[in-house]
C-alpha positions in Angstrom: 36.0 23.6 124.9 39.3 22.2 125.0 40.4 19.3 122.1 42.5 16.7 123.4 44.7 14.0 121.6 44.6 10.9 123.8 41.9 9.1 125.6 41.0 8.2 129.4 43.2 6.1 131.9 39.9 3.9 133.7 41.8 2.6 137.2 41.7 -1.0 137.1 40.4 -1.3 140.6 36.9 -1.2 142.3 37.1 1.5 145.3 35.2 2.3 148.7 34.9 5.6 149.9 34.7 5.9 153.2 34.9 9.6 155.2 36.8 10.3 158.2 33.8 11.7 160.0 31.6 8.6 159.7 34.5 5.3 159.4 31.8 3.2 159.7 29.2 4.2 156.7 30.6 4.1 152.8 30.2 6.9 150.4 27.6 5.9 147.4 25.5 7.1 145.3 21.4 7.0 145.5 18.5 5.9 142.9 17.0 10.1 142.5 20.6 11.2 141.8 22.6 11.8 145.5 25.3 10.9 146.9 25.5 10.5 150.6 27.5 8.1 153.1 25.3 5.0 155.0 24.6 1.8 154.1 23.3 1.5 150.5 20.6 -1.2 149.5 23.1 -2.3 147.1 26.4 -2.9 147.4 27.1 -1.9 143.6 26.0 1.7 144.8 29.4 2.0 146.7 31.7 0.1 144.2 33.3 3.4 142.9 35.2 3.6 139.8 37.5 6.1 138.5 39.2 7.3 135.4 41.5 9.8 134.5 41.4 12.5 131.4 44.5 13.5 129.7 44.5 16.8 132.1 44.4 14.6 134.9 40.9 15.6 136.1 39.7 12.5 138.0 35.4 11.3 137.2 34.1 8.8 139.7 31.3 6.6 139.3 30.2 3.6 140.8 29.2 0.3 139.7 25.5 0.4 139.5 25.1 3.5 137.5 27.9 3.3 135.0 25.9 6.2 132.9 26.8 9.1 135.2 29.2 10.3 137.2 30.2 12.3 140.6 29.4 16.2 139.8 29.0 19.0 141.6 25.4 21.3 140.6 24.0 23.8 141.9 20.3 23.3 143.7 17.7 25.7 143.9 13.7 26.2 145.1 11.8 28.7 145.9 11.1 29.7 149.4 9.0 31.7 151.8 9.6 33.6 154.5 7.6 34.7 157.9 6.4 38.1 156.0 5.5 35.8 153.2 7.9 37.0 150.8 9.4 35.2 148.6 13.2 34.3 147.3 15.4 32.0 145.6 17.6 29.2 147.9 20.5 28.1 146.0 23.2 25.5 147.3 25.6 23.3 146.2 25.0 19.9 145.4 27.0 16.6 145.2 25.8 13.9 143.3 25.6 11.7 140.2 24.3 13.6 137.3 24.5 12.2 132.9 25.4 14.6 130.2 28.2 16.7 131.8 29.5 19.6 130.4 33.1 18.0 129.3 34.8 21.6 130.4 32.7 21.4 133.9 33.4 17.8 135.3 35.3 16.0 137.4 37.6 16.1 140.7 41.5 16.8 141.8 42.2 14.7 144.3 44.0 15.5 146.8 46.3 15.1 150.3 43.8 16.2 153.1 44.8 18.8 155.5 47.7 21.3 154.7 50.4 18.8 156.3 51.8 18.4 152.2 54.0 15.5 150.7 55.7 14.3 154.5 51.9 11.8 155.1 53.5 10.0 152.4 56.1 9.4 155.4 56.0 6.7 158.2 54.7 4.4 159.9 51.2 6.3 161.2 49.9 6.8 157.7 46.7 8.4 157.7 46.0 8.1 153.7 42.9 11.2 154.0 42.2 12.6 150.4 40.0 15.3 149.7 38.0 16.1 146.8 38.5 19.5 144.4 35.7 20.6 142.1 37.9 21.1 139.0 35.5 23.5 137.9 34.7 25.8 140.7 37.5 24.4 142.9 35.1 24.3 145.8 35.2 21.1 148.1 33.1 18.1 148.4 32.0 17.1 152.1 29.2 15.6 154.0 25.9 17.4 155.1 26.3 16.4 159.1 22.3 16.6 159.2 21.5 14.6 156.0 24.8 12.8 155.4 24.0 14.3 151.6 27.3 15.4 149.6 27.5 18.8 149.4 29.7 21.1 148.3 31.9 24.7 150.0 34.2 27.2 149.1 37.8 26.1 149.8 38.5 29.6 151.5 35.8 28.8 154.1 36.3 28.3 157.3 36.5 24.7 158.1 35.8 23.5 155.0 36.2 20.6 153.9 36.7 19.7 157.6 36.8 15.7 158.8 32.9 15.2 156.8 35.9 15.8 153.1 38.5 13.8 154.4 37.7 10.4 152.6 39.8 7.3 152.8 39.8 5.0 149.6 40.1 1.5 149.9 42.7 0.4 148.4 44.0 3.4 149.2 45.3 5.6 146.5 48.3 6.5 148.0 51.7 5.0 146.5 50.0 3.7 143.5 52.0 3.5 140.2 48.9 3.8 138.0 47.5 7.7 139.9 49.5 10.4 141.3 47.6 12.6 144.0 47.2 16.2 143.0 48.6 19.3 144.7 46.5 21.8 146.2 45.9 25.2 144.0 48.8 27.5 145.1 51.0 24.9 146.2 54.3 23.0 144.2 54.5 19.5 144.3 56.8 17.5 146.5 59.9 16.7 143.9 59.7 20.4 142.9 59.3 21.9 145.9 62.3 19.9 147.7 64.1 21.4 144.7 63.2 25.1 145.2 63.8 24.9 149.0 67.0 23.4 148.2 68.0 26.2 145.2 66.7 29.0 147.7 69.0 27.9 150.3 72.8 27.2 147.7 71.8 30.8 146.5 71.4 32.4 150.6 75.0 30.5 151.4 76.4 31.7 148.6 75.7 35.3 149.0 76.9 34.9 152.5 80.6 33.3 151.9 80.6 36.1 149.4 80.3 39.0 152.0 82.5 36.7 154.5 85.0 36.6 151.8 85.2 39.8 151.1 85.4 40.7 154.7 88.5 38.8 155.1 89.7 41.0 152.1 90.0 38.2 149.6 88.0 39.7 146.7 88.4 38.2 142.9 89.7 34.4 143.2 87.2 33.4 145.6 84.0 35.9 144.9 84.3 34.7 140.9 84.4 31.0 142.1 81.1 31.5 144.7 79.4 33.4 141.5 79.9 31.0 139.0 76.3 29.5 139.5 74.7 33.2 139.3 77.0 34.2 135.9 76.0 31.3 134.0 72.5 31.6 134.8 72.6 34.9 133.7 74.1 34.1 130.6 71.3 31.6 130.1 68.7 34.3 130.7 70.3 36.1 127.5 71.8 38.7 129.9 75.3 39.6 128.7 76.3 42.7 130.8 76.2 47.0 130.6 79.3 46.7 128.6 78.9 43.4 126.6 78.9 44.0 122.3 76.0 42.4 120.2 
């Protein structure tokens, strides 16, 4: 529903994906349209490719199924309870489908858990990521009973957990042609560090201003400390109560 200029960027690499909960098995596509972990009969079903849209949404498919992409969808079935009453049960499934709506398709790939950007640092780096639906913000995880791909709400308890922590081989972190996404409600690492630094500087200015005022050093030092505040107000167009327009 939104047109944009440019083309998709296809990452020039073939990846394998494993879940932290099942480190000996690979994520692969099945002939019946499902995504699950295990041992694929054809190795190409577990050889993943990634492309990135102009908005940064990631599309994933395998070498065996090049005309479908991994996608979340709702699967509903009619069931009957012990009293003979029929009802419809819907499950948020993750499989591979054709002809997906352009405004619903794709994933964001984020660092797994809440550790944030510090996971990029250190010798004991665990390069686990999580996949969030670009349309619903649901998270991909692997069912413990069927080992199939399902989706859970990010605000749910233990979602996505270890079964939703994935490692790509070769690793995605620190690639020049790929950017890890930031989780909703968080800032990118560089912007977050800048924001914290600016807040600390503002607090320090206020503290020094109060200290110099207590010491009796009013005008010169206070004006010097408040120069950043004055410049910010001027940039925002504020000229003071008595200013003439």
